[in-house]
Biopython code that builds the backbone (N, CA, C, O; Angstrom):
import numpy as np
from Bio.PDB.StructureBuilder import StructureBuilder

atoms = [
    (1, "MET", "N", (53.162, -40.716, 16.920)),
    (1, "MET", "CA", (53.591, -40.328, 15.252)),
    (1, "MET", "C", (54.900, -41.152, 15.027)),
    (1, "MET", "O", (55.470, -41.027, 13.943)),
    (2, "SER", "N", (55.478, -42.092, 16.098)),
    (2, "SER", "CA", (56.854, -42.419, 16.029)),
    (2, "SER", "C", (56.650, -43.843, 14.906)),
    (2, "SER", "O", (57.359, -44.369, 14.047)),
    (3, "ASN", "N", (55.418, -44.067, 15.409)),
    (3, "ASN", "CA", (55.536, -45.757, 14.668)),
    (3, "ASN", "C", (55.469, -45.906, 13.254)),
    (3, "ASN", "O", (55.318, -47.040, 12.799)),
    (4, "HIS", "N", (55.586, -44.647, 12.277)),
    (4, "HIS", "CA", (55.509, -44.913, 11.049)),
    (4, "HIS", "C", (56.427, -43.970, 10.130)),
    (4, "HIS", "O", (56.972, -43.006, 10.667)),
    (5, "LEU", "N", (56.562, -44.150, 9.135)),
    (5, "LEU", "CA", (57.329, -43.246, 7.964)),
    (5, "LEU", "C", (56.603, -42.674, 6.870)),
    (5, "LEU", "O", (55.768, -43.397, 6.326)),
    (6, "HIS", "N", (56.783, -41.407, 6.414)),
    (6, "HIS", "CA", (56.394, -40.882, 5.456)),
    (6, "HIS", "C", (57.414, -40.997, 4.328)),
    (6, "HIS", "O", (58.606, -40.866, 4.606)),
    (7, "LEU", "N", (56.996, -41.253, 2.964)),
    (7, "LEU", "CA", (58.179, -41.008, 2.073)),
    (7, "LEU", "C", (57.569, -40.189, 0.965)),
    (7, "LEU", "O", (56.463, -40.420, 0.475)),
    (8, "VAL", "N", (58.477, -39.094, 0.567)),
    (8, "VAL", "CA", (58.099, -38.573, -0.729)),
    (8, "VAL", "C", (58.727, -38.970, -1.833)),
    (8, "VAL", "O", (59.951, -38.866, -1.750)),
    (9, "ILE", "N", (58.276, -39.432, -2.942)),
    (9, "ILE", "CA", (58.973, -40.270, -4.106)),
    (9, "ILE", "C", (59.034, -39.661, -5.308)),
    (9, "ILE", "O", (57.969, -39.671, -5.925)),
    (10, "LYS", "N", (60.084, -39.055, -5.910)),
    (10, "LYS", "CA", (59.964, -38.687, -7.413)),
    (10, "LYS", "C", (60.450, -39.627, -8.004)),
    (10, "LYS", "O", (61.587, -40.049, -7.796)),
    (11, "LEU", "N", (59.448, -40.200, -9.035)),
    (11, "LEU", "CA", (59.888, -40.961, -10.070)),
    (11, "LEU", "C", (60.405, -40.327, -11.494)),
    (11, "LEU", "O", (59.780, -39.404, -12.016)),
    (12, "ASN", "N", (61.562, -40.872, -12.075)),
    (12, "ASN", "CA", (62.044, -40.351, -13.092)),
    (12, "ASN", "C", (62.356, -41.247, -14.496)),
    (12, "ASN", "O", (63.417, -41.398, -15.101)),
    (13, "PRO", "N", (61.148, -41.721, -14.739)),
    (13, "PRO", "CA", (61.204, -42.687, -16.152)),
    (13, "PRO", "C", (62.113, -42.287, -17.298)),
    (13, "PRO", "O", (62.764, -43.126, -17.920)),
    (14, "GLU", "N", (62.144, -41.109, -17.540)),
    (14, "GLU", "CA", (63.073, -40.564, -18.601)),
    (14, "GLU", "C", (64.382, -40.927, -18.155)),
    (14, "GLU", "O", (65.051, -41.464, -19.037)),
    (15, "GLU", "N", (65.029, -40.774, -16.889)),
    (15, "GLU", "CA", (66.299, -40.991, -16.709)),
    (15, "GLU", "C", (66.596, -42.626, -16.744)),
    (15, "GLU", "O", (67.646, -43.094, -17.184)),
    (16, "ALA", "N", (65.662, -43.303, -16.286)),
    (16, "ALA", "CA", (65.761, -44.879, -16.159)),
    (16, "ALA", "C", (65.636, -45.207, -17.848)),
    (16, "ALA", "O", (66.395, -46.111, -18.197)),
    (17, "ALA", "N", (64.984, -44.744, -18.703)),
    (17, "ALA", "CA", (64.651, -44.971, -20.049)),
    (17, "ALA", "C", (66.594, -45.170, -20.620)),
    (17, "ALA", "O", (67.064, -46.058, -21.332)),
    (18, "GLN", "N", (67.173, -44.217, -20.099)),
    (18, "GLN", "CA", (68.663, -43.947, -20.620)),
    (18, "GLN", "C", (69.790, -44.837, -20.062)),
    (18, "GLN", "O", (70.983, -44.850, -20.367)),
    (19, "TRP", "N", (69.043, -45.650, -19.078)),
    (19, "TRP", "CA", (70.306, -46.419, -18.474)),
    (19, "TRP", "C", (70.764, -47.586, -19.461)),
    (19, "TRP", "O", (70.037, -48.183, -20.255)),
    (20, "SER", "N", (71.851, -47.742, -19.286)),
    (20, "SER", "CA", (72.501, -48.570, -20.316)),
    (20, "SER", "C", (72.181, -50.272, -20.049)),
    (20, "SER", "O", (72.192, -50.700, -18.895)),
    (21, "ALA", "N", (71.936, -51.064, -21.065)),
    (21, "ALA", "CA", (71.563, -52.321, -20.329)),
    (21, "ALA", "C", (72.607, -53.127, -19.405)),
    (21, "ALA", "O", (72.268, -54.228, -18.972)),
    (22, "LYS", "N", (73.492, -52.752, -19.189)),
    (22, "LYS", "CA", (74.475, -53.046, -18.245)),
    (22, "LYS", "C", (74.324, -52.439, -16.961)),
    (22, "LYS", "O", (74.654, -53.059, -15.950)),
    (23, "GLU", "N", (73.838, -51.239, -16.908)),
    (23, "GLU", "CA", (73.521, -50.641, -15.815)),
    (23, "GLU", "C", (72.194, -51.286, -15.386)),
    (23, "GLU", "O", (72.294, -51.981, -14.375)),
    (24, "VAL", "N", (70.948, -51.203, -15.950)),
    (24, "VAL", "CA", (69.533, -52.049, -15.690)),
    (24, "VAL", "C", (69.999, -53.264, -15.035)),
    (24, "VAL", "O", (69.568, -53.532, -13.913)),
    (25, "LEU", "N", (70.788, -53.984, -15.585)),
    (25, "LEU", "CA", (71.263, -55.465, -15.080)),
    (25, "LEU", "C", (72.143, -55.349, -13.626)),
    (25, "LEU", "O", (71.909, -56.146, -12.717)),
    (26, "GLU", "N", (73.110, -54.352, -13.498)),
    (26, "GLU", "CA", (73.377, -54.192, -12.230)),
    (26, "GLU", "C", (72.855, -53.634, -11.166)),
    (26, "GLU", "O", (73.282, -53.805, -10.024)),
    (27, "ARG", "N", (71.712, -52.794, -11.541)),
    (27, "ARG", "CA", (71.093, -52.038, -10.670)),
    (27, "ARG", "C", (69.871, -53.631, -10.140)),
    (27, "ARG", "O", (69.633, -53.740, -8.937)),
    (28, "TRP", "N", (69.416, -54.389, -10.852)),
    (28, "TRP", "CA", (68.549, -55.190, -10.655)),
    (28, "TRP", "C", (69.070, -56.259, -9.848)),
    (28, "TRP", "O", (68.382, -56.746, -8.952)),
    (29, "ARG", "N", (70.522, -56.759, -10.158)),
    (29, "ARG", "CA", (71.182, -57.620, -9.385)),
    (29, "ARG", "C", (71.719, -57.360, -8.211)),
    (29, "ARG", "O", (72.257, -58.212, -7.504)),
    (30, "CYS", "N", (71.544, -55.525, -7.789)),
    (30, "CYS", "CA", (71.913, -55.613, -6.499)),
    (30, "CYS", "C", (70.638, -55.895, -5.606)),
    (30, "CYS", "O", (70.883, -55.926, -4.400)),
    (31, "LEU", "N", (69.439, -56.089, -5.942)),
    (31, "LEU", "CA", (68.412, -56.528, -5.422)),
    (31, "LEU", "C", (68.142, -57.899, -5.639)),
    (31, "LEU", "O", (67.638, -58.515, -4.699)),
    (32, "PHE", "N", (68.344, -58.408, -6.537)),
    (32, "PHE", "CA", (67.849, -59.815, -6.797)),
    (32, "PHE", "C", (69.342, -60.600, -7.698)),
    (32, "PHE", "O", (70.352, -60.046, -8.131)),
    (33, "LYS", "N", (69.010, -61.803, -7.722)),
    (33, "LYS", "CA", (70.221, -62.898, -8.382)),
    (33, "LYS", "C", (70.055, -62.361, -9.738)),
    (33, "LYS", "O", (71.014, -61.919, -10.370)),
    (34, "GLY", "N", (68.737, -62.393, -10.244)),
    (34, "GLY", "CA", (68.353, -62.483, -11.877)),
    (34, "GLY", "C", (67.998, -63.860, -12.297)),
    (34, "GLY", "O", (68.076, -64.862, -11.587)),
    (35, "ALA", "N", (67.655, -63.808, -13.356)),
    (35, "ALA", "CA", (67.294, -64.957, -14.176)),
    (35, "ALA", "C", (68.596, -65.941, -14.373)),
    (35, "ALA", "O", (69.674, -65.372, -14.545)),
    (36, "PRO", "N", (68.574, -67.282, -14.361)),
    (36, "PRO", "CA", (69.573, -67.799, -14.589)),
    (36, "PRO", "C", (70.721, -67.467, -16.016)),
    (36, "PRO", "O", (71.947, -67.395, -16.098)),
    (37, "ILE", "N", (69.745, -67.342, -16.872)),
    (37, "ILE", "CA", (70.406, -66.803, -18.264)),
    (37, "ILE", "C", (71.410, -65.444, -17.957)),
    (37, "ILE", "O", (72.549, -65.376, -18.419)),
    (38, "VAL", "N", (70.799, -64.376, -17.101)),
    (38, "VAL", "CA", (71.254, -63.271, -16.759)),
    (38, "VAL", "C", (72.570, -63.340, -15.799)),
    (38, "VAL", "O", (73.509, -62.544, -15.816)),
    (39, "GLN", "N", (72.423, -64.422, -15.003)),
    (39, "GLN", "CA", (73.432, -64.642, -14.162)),
    (39, "GLN", "C", (74.798, -65.258, -14.893)),
    (39, "GLN", "O", (75.923, -65.066, -14.431)),
    (40, "ARG", "N", (74.525, -66.048, -16.135)),
    (40, "ARG", "CA", (75.388, -66.528, -16.818)),
    (40, "ARG", "C", (76.190, -65.214, -17.736)),
    (40, "ARG", "O", (77.369, -65.276, -18.086)),
    (41, "TYR", "N", (75.457, -64.289, -17.962)),
    (41, "TYR", "CA", (75.926, -63.136, -18.642)),
    (41, "TYR", "C", (76.804, -62.420, -17.794)),
    (41, "TYR", "O", (77.990, -62.196, -18.037)),
    (42, "ALA", "N", (76.072, -62.012, -16.625)),
    (42, "ALA", "CA", (77.058, -61.368, -15.792)),
    (42, "ALA", "C", (78.417, -62.161, -15.446)),
    (42, "ALA", "O", (79.481, -61.544, -15.406)),
    (43, "GLY", "N", (78.358, -63.411, -15.221)),
    (43, "GLY", "CA", (79.473, -64.090, -15.053)),
    (43, "GLY", "C", (80.677, -63.953, -16.090)),
    (43, "GLY", "O", (81.886, -64.147, -15.961)),
    (44, "GLY", "N", (80.006, -63.606, -17.011)),
    (44, "GLY", "CA", (81.134, -63.286, -18.378)),
    (44, "GLY", "C", (81.092, -64.502, -19.286)),
    (44, "GLY", "O", (82.033, -64.692, -20.056)),
    (45, "GLU", "N", (79.893, -65.476, -19.239)),
    (45, "GLU", "CA", (79.914, -66.641, -20.163)),
    (45, "GLU", "C", (79.981, -66.207, -21.497)),
    (45, "GLU", "O", (79.740, -65.042, -21.814)),
    (46, "SER", "N", (80.322, -67.162, -22.361)),
    (46, "SER", "CA", (79.726, -66.993, -24.100)),
    (46, "SER", "C", (78.178, -67.531, -24.221)),
    (46, "SER", "O", (77.812, -68.624, -23.788)),
    (47, "LEU", "N", (77.395, -66.649, -24.833)),
    (47, "LEU", "CA", (75.997, -67.106, -24.893)),
    (47, "LEU", "C", (75.977, -67.022, -26.459)),
    (47, "LEU", "O", (76.708, -66.279, -27.114)),
    (48, "THR", "N", (74.988, -67.934, -26.999)),
    (48, "THR", "CA", (74.321, -68.063, -28.426)),
    (48, "THR", "C", (73.640, -66.732, -28.591)),
    (48, "THR", "O", (73.365, -66.013, -27.630)),
    (49, "PRO", "N", (73.354, -66.403, -29.950)),
    (49, "PRO", "CA", (72.480, -65.042, -30.384)),
    (49, "PRO", "C", (71.254, -65.235, -29.419)),
    (49, "PRO", "O", (70.945, -64.331, -28.643)),
    (50, "VAL", "N", (70.686, -66.198, -29.461)),
    (50, "VAL", "CA", (69.295, -66.355, -28.795)),
    (50, "VAL", "C", (69.308, -66.255, -27.538)),
    (50, "VAL", "O", (68.283, -65.907, -26.952)),
    (51, "GLU", "N", (70.301, -66.498, -26.956)),
    (51, "GLU", "CA", (70.572, -66.487, -25.278)),
    (51, "GLU", "C", (70.717, -65.043, -25.099)),
    (51, "GLU", "O", (70.214, -64.509, -24.110)),
    (52, "TYR", "N", (71.547, -64.174, -26.220)),
    (52, "TYR", "CA", (71.497, -62.743, -25.900)),
    (52, "TYR", "C", (70.124, -62.123, -26.089)),
    (52, "TYR", "O", (69.701, -61.085, -25.582)),
    (53, "GLU", "N", (69.578, -62.865, -26.823)),
    (53, "GLU", "CA", (67.916, -62.010, -26.932)),
    (53, "GLU", "C", (67.278, -62.102, -25.844)),
    (53, "GLU", "O", (66.628, -61.165, -25.382)),
    (54, "ALA", "N", (67.416, -63.622, -25.117)),
    (54, "ALA", "CA", (66.782, -63.937, -23.624)),
    (54, "ALA", "C", (67.256, -62.681, -23.242)),
    (54, "ALA", "O", (66.453, -61.758, -23.382)),
    (55, "VAL", "N", (68.725, -62.327, -22.645)),
    (55, "VAL", "CA", (69.026, -61.565, -21.512)),
    (55, "VAL", "C", (68.405, -59.978, -22.113)),
    (55, "VAL", "O", (68.182, -59.191, -21.193)),
    (56, "ASP", "N", (68.161, -59.531, -23.287)),
    (56, "ASP", "CA", (68.033, -58.195, -23.705)),
    (56, "ASP", "C", (66.056, -58.538, -23.245)),
    (56, "ASP", "O", (65.544, -57.556, -22.707)),
    (57, "ILE", "N", (65.380, -59.396, -23.378)),
    (57, "ILE", "CA", (64.239, -59.505, -22.899)),
    (57, "ILE", "C", (63.966, -59.221, -21.669)),
    (57, "ILE", "O", (63.156, -58.368, -21.307)),
    (58, "CYS", "N", (64.856, -60.160, -20.727)),
    (58, "CYS", "CA", (64.900, -59.653, -19.094)),
    (58, "CYS", "C", (65.343, -58.414, -18.809)),
    (58, "CYS", "O", (64.682, -57.756, -18.005)),
    (59, "MET", "N", (66.482, -57.865, -19.369)),
    (59, "MET", "CA", (66.660, -56.624, -19.265)),
    (59, "MET", "C", (65.456, -55.272, -19.556)),
    (59, "MET", "O", (65.466, -54.274, -18.836)),
    (60, "GLU", "N", (64.826, -55.380, -20.290)),
    (60, "GLU", "CA", (63.749, -54.480, -20.641)),
    (60, "GLU", "C", (62.816, -55.088, -19.611)),
    (60, "GLU", "O", (62.218, -54.136, -19.108)),
    (61, "SER", "N", (62.461, -56.075, -19.130)),
    (61, "SER", "CA", (61.452, -56.384, -18.063)),
    (61, "SER", "C", (62.073, -56.011, -16.781)),
    (61, "SER", "O", (61.233, -55.940, -15.884)),
    (62, "TYR", "N", (63.215, -55.764, -16.429)),
    (62, "TYR", "CA", (63.755, -55.356, -15.130)),
    (62, "TYR", "C", (63.636, -53.976, -15.165)),
    (62, "TYR", "O", (63.227, -53.347, -14.189)),
    (63, "ARG", "N", (64.011, -53.371, -16.373)),
    (63, "ARG", "CA", (63.977, -51.756, -16.697)),
    (63, "ARG", "C", (62.354, -51.257, -16.486)),
    (63, "ARG", "O", (61.977, -50.174, -16.036)),
    (64, "GLN", "N", (61.653, -52.216, -16.883)),
    (64, "GLN", "CA", (60.232, -51.400, -16.466)),
    (64, "GLN", "C", (59.810, -51.802, -14.975)),
    (64, "GLN", "O", (58.958, -51.098, -14.433)),
    (65, "ARG", "N", (60.230, -52.649, -14.429)),
    (65, "ARG", "CA", (60.122, -52.911, -13.065)),
    (65, "ARG", "C", (60.754, -52.047, -12.368)),
    (65, "ARG", "O", (60.150, -51.722, -11.345)),
    (66, "LEU", "N", (62.002, -51.421, -12.578)),
    (66, "LEU", "CA", (62.819, -50.583, -11.847)),
    (66, "LEU", "C", (62.017, -49.411, -11.960)),
    (66, "LEU", "O", (61.975, -48.716, -10.945)),
    (67, "GLN", "N", (61.267, -48.964, -13.113)),
    (67, "GLN", "CA", (60.834, -47.960, -13.370)),
    (67, "GLN", "C", (59.278, -47.513, -12.507)),
    (67, "GLN", "O", (58.757, -46.399, -12.540)),
    (68, "SER", "N", (58.844, -48.538, -11.883)),
    (68, "SER", "CA", (57.368, -48.456, -11.248)),
    (68, "SER", "C", (57.378, -48.293, -10.049)),
    (68, "SER", "O", (58.395, -48.750, -9.525)),
    (69, "LEU", "N", (56.678, -47.833, -9.376)),
    (69, "LEU", "CA", (56.499, -47.535, -7.861)),
    (69, "LEU", "C", (56.078, -48.854, -7.417)),
    (69, "LEU", "O", (54.929, -48.909, -6.977)),
    (70, "SER", "N", (56.757, -49.932, -7.436)),
    (70, "SER", "CA", (56.918, -50.931, -6.716)),
    (70, "SER", "C", (57.509, -51.177, -5.605)),
    (70, "SER", "O", (58.200, -50.274, -5.132)),
    (71, "CYS", "N", (57.425, -52.180, -5.044)),
    (71, "CYS", "CA", (58.311, -52.198, -3.566)),
    (71, "CYS", "C", (59.888, -52.289, -4.355)),
    (71, "CYS", "O", (60.826, -51.678, -3.843)),
    (72, "THR", "N", (60.060, -52.962, -5.417)),
    (72, "THR", "CA", (61.345, -52.765, -6.032)),
    (72, "THR", "C", (61.860, -51.262, -6.130)),
    (72, "THR", "O", (62.924, -50.907, -5.623)),
    (73, "GLY", "N", (61.187, -50.590, -6.683)),
    (73, "GLY", "CA", (61.580, -49.131, -7.126)),
    (73, "GLY", "C", (61.267, -48.352, -6.092)),
    (73, "GLY", "O", (61.565, -47.171, -6.266)),
    (74, "ILE", "N", (60.740, -48.629, -5.020)),
    (74, "ILE", "CA", (61.110, -47.754, -3.839)),
    (74, "ILE", "C", (62.509, -48.120, -2.833)),
    (74, "ILE", "O", (62.969, -47.376, -1.966)),
    (75, "VAL", "N", (62.887, -49.125, -3.121)),
    (75, "VAL", "CA", (63.762, -49.919, -2.808)),
    (75, "VAL", "C", (65.419, -49.230, -3.433)),
    (75, "VAL", "O", (66.421, -48.962, -2.772)),
    (76, "LEU", "N", (65.228, -49.126, -4.638)),
    (76, "LEU", "CA", (66.158, -48.778, -5.312)),
    (76, "LEU", "C", (66.095, -47.180, -5.300)),
    (76, "LEU", "O", (67.169, -46.589, -5.406)),
    (77, "LEU", "N", (65.072, -46.533, -5.196)),
    (77, "LEU", "CA", (65.360, -45.025, -4.787)),
    (77, "LEU", "C", (65.864, -44.870, -3.324)),
    (77, "LEU", "O", (66.645, -43.988, -2.967)),
    (78, "ILE", "N", (65.457, -45.602, -2.706)),
    (78, "ILE", "CA", (66.151, -44.927, -1.066)),
    (78, "ILE", "C", (67.442, -45.372, -1.375)),
    (78, "ILE", "O", (68.230, -44.473, -1.080)),
    (79, "PHE", "N", (68.060, -46.417, -1.866)),
    (79, "PHE", "CA", (69.376, -47.195, -1.969)),
    (79, "PHE", "C", (69.900, -46.823, -3.533)),
    (79, "PHE", "O", (70.435, -47.660, -4.260)),
    (80, "GLN", "N", (69.676, -45.558, -3.882)),
    (80, "GLN", "CA", (70.375, -45.131, -5.148)),
    (80, "GLN", "C", (71.602, -45.844, -5.407)),
    (80, "GLN", "O", (72.441, -45.821, -4.507)),
    (81, "TYR", "N", (71.845, -46.426, -6.388)),
    (81, "TYR", "CA", (73.009, -47.132, -7.078)),
    (81, "TYR", "C", (74.069, -46.247, -7.619)),
    (81, "TYR", "O", (75.046, -46.731, -8.192)),
]
sb = StructureBuilder()
sb.init_structure("model")
sb.init_model(0)
sb.init_chain("A")
sb.init_seg("    ")
for serial, (resi, resn, name, xyz) in enumerate(atoms, 1):
    if name == "N":
        sb.init_residue(resn, " ", resi, " ")
    sb.init_atom(name, np.array(xyz, "f"), 0.0, 1.0, " ", f" {name:<3s}", serial, name[0])
structure = sb.get_structure()
């Protein structure tokens, strides 16, 4: 039985729903580079209002992915930020 691992995972979507946009993007960028517009935003570049909307859309997508029991969610739970 030394050839595998069992994990007990507790999801807390209520907590993840309370993360700020900045925290969601920081957590996501710990795992992935993020979309080019998110990279520009994280780099402190000035964005147009439409580009800020695009960042918000990406952020909400990232939040949903981080809340799910996907590989991304598991990695984040194991290595909590």
